[in-house]
N, C-alpha and C positions, 0 to 999 in steps of 0.2 A: 050488386054493392059494391063501388068503387072502395079503395081503399085509402085510409087518405096518406095524400104523400104529402112528407117533407117537406118545408122547404129551403132551398139552398141558400147559404150565407154569401149574397153579392158584394158586399160591405165587411171590411176587416177593418178595427177601430183596434191598434196598437198602441198599449201606454209602452215605453223607453223611458230609460233611465236606472241611478244605481241609487236606490233607497239610504246607502250610507254616506251619499255625497250632498248631503241637504235638499237644496231644490232641486237638483237632477233625480229625483225621487215623484214627481210633478205627475208626468204621466202616468208613473205606476199608480198614485193615489185617484187619479183622475179619473182609471177604469176603474179600478175599485169602487170607486162609489158609482159609476154609470152601471157597473152590474149588478150594485143592488137595487136598480129598479127592471122594471119590465124595458124591456128593446122591443126594435121592429124584429119580426122574422127575419127581414132581409138581409140581420145586425150579426154579427161576432163582434165580443169584445173581449182580445186577450190582454192578460201582464206580460210582455216581451223581457222586460227588464233592461237587462244587459247582455242577453241573446238574438245579437244582431243575424248571428248567421240561420238560427229559427225562423227568424219572421223573413228570411229569403225564402227558406223553404217553403213552408207555409205558404207563401203567396205563392207557389206553382200548384195550388189547390186548382185556382182557380177566380180569384175576385175581380168586380168590374171596374170597385174604387175602395182605396184605400185611406185611414183617415191615422196618422202618426201624431202622436202627443205626448209632448216633449217640454224641457226646459233647452228654451232657446233665447240665446243674449245678443239681443239686436240695437242694444244702448237708451232703451226706453226705460221708463221706473219700472224699481221689482216689482213686480203682478201683475204688468201688464200684458193681455193677451194680445195674440196675434194669428190672422187664417193666412197663411201659406198657401196658393197654389205651386203645388212643384212640378207641375206638369211640361214647364220648359226647361231643357238645361241651362245648369246654372241658376235654376231658382235657388236651391238648399246649397248653403255655402258646404264648400268640403269644410270637414272638421278634422282633428288630430289622425286616429287609425283608421288602416285602410282593410288589412285582414285578423286582425287581433277579435277572436270571437266575441269577447266580452265588451266590447268598446266600438263598436261599428256603429258608425252614424248615420241618418238617415242615405246622405247622398252614396255612400258605401255600400248599404241595402240593396237602393236601386240599383247600381252597378254593378253588383252578384249576380241580383237575379236575371238582367240582362243578360249577362253571360251564360248564368244556367239554362236561362229559353232558349240560347241561341241553337238554332238548327232540332231544336225538342217537338218546336211550333205549341209550347205553351205563350200564354200573352200576359205580362204585366199589365196589372190596372191601369184603364183605360183613365182613371182621373188620381192621382195622389193631391193626398191636404197632408197638411202641416199644424194643427194649432197648438202653437208655442207660448211659453210661459216666461217673461225675462225673470231671472233668478235675482233673490238678495246674493247669494253665495251659492256655490257648489264646495265647498272644503265638507274633510269627513264628517260627519257627525248624520244620525239620525232623528229625523221629522225634519220640516216646511219651517220656511222662517213664517212672517206673521202676514207681511203682504202677499206671500205665493199658496197660503193657506188657504186666503179669503178669498181667491181666485178662483178653487178648485171647483165651485159650486156653479161659476159662470161659465167655465168653461165646461163643464156635466152639459148645461144647458145649450152652449156652442153647439156640442160635438149633437146633441138631439136634433138640435135645426137641422143638421149638417147634413144627417142620415136619414130624414126624413123627405126633406128637399132632394135627394138621391132617391129615394123609395118616388116619390113625389113627376120626377120627371125622367125616372127609366120609363124604356118600352114594354109596354103590355107585353105580356107571358103570353103565348100562341100555345092554343092546343095541338097535343103531339096529333099527327096522324096515324088512323090506322082502328082498326075496330072496336067500338066501344067494350068498356072491361063489366060486366053486369054482377 
């Protein structure tokens, strides 16, 4: 009889943001809601919050896909959701912090990951997506604005569709070569 094997998470869903800055807590709240329901076995969802360096080091574990969830100012109406393909250089616009461990923007995290991987043989995720939400405000204060809070369920559904699409398009796992175990 073979022992059951645990499926390795190949997709990391990371909620980033600061819950003490109003709508900047969008990513954290979305991941909290996402984790309250069942997730496919290939998905690991984590609340990264403001720990960008932690995210870079966690990515060293080797994920095929990264889905970042964050408040994203792009000029739309508050609560507008965006799906950003971040695989192309410059697709995530640089923001303020570069090596402030508590305020690293997604572009800085990915740049740090490339630096950490240089010469080690690790590979950054092959696909990086950002699910962003236009904030109404990121001033000091706890709690999401009404339009951003209303966007959280739609963001959860968007992420679930994305990770199911990732699972459907991933190459099928090949059985390991070697003698069968009974």
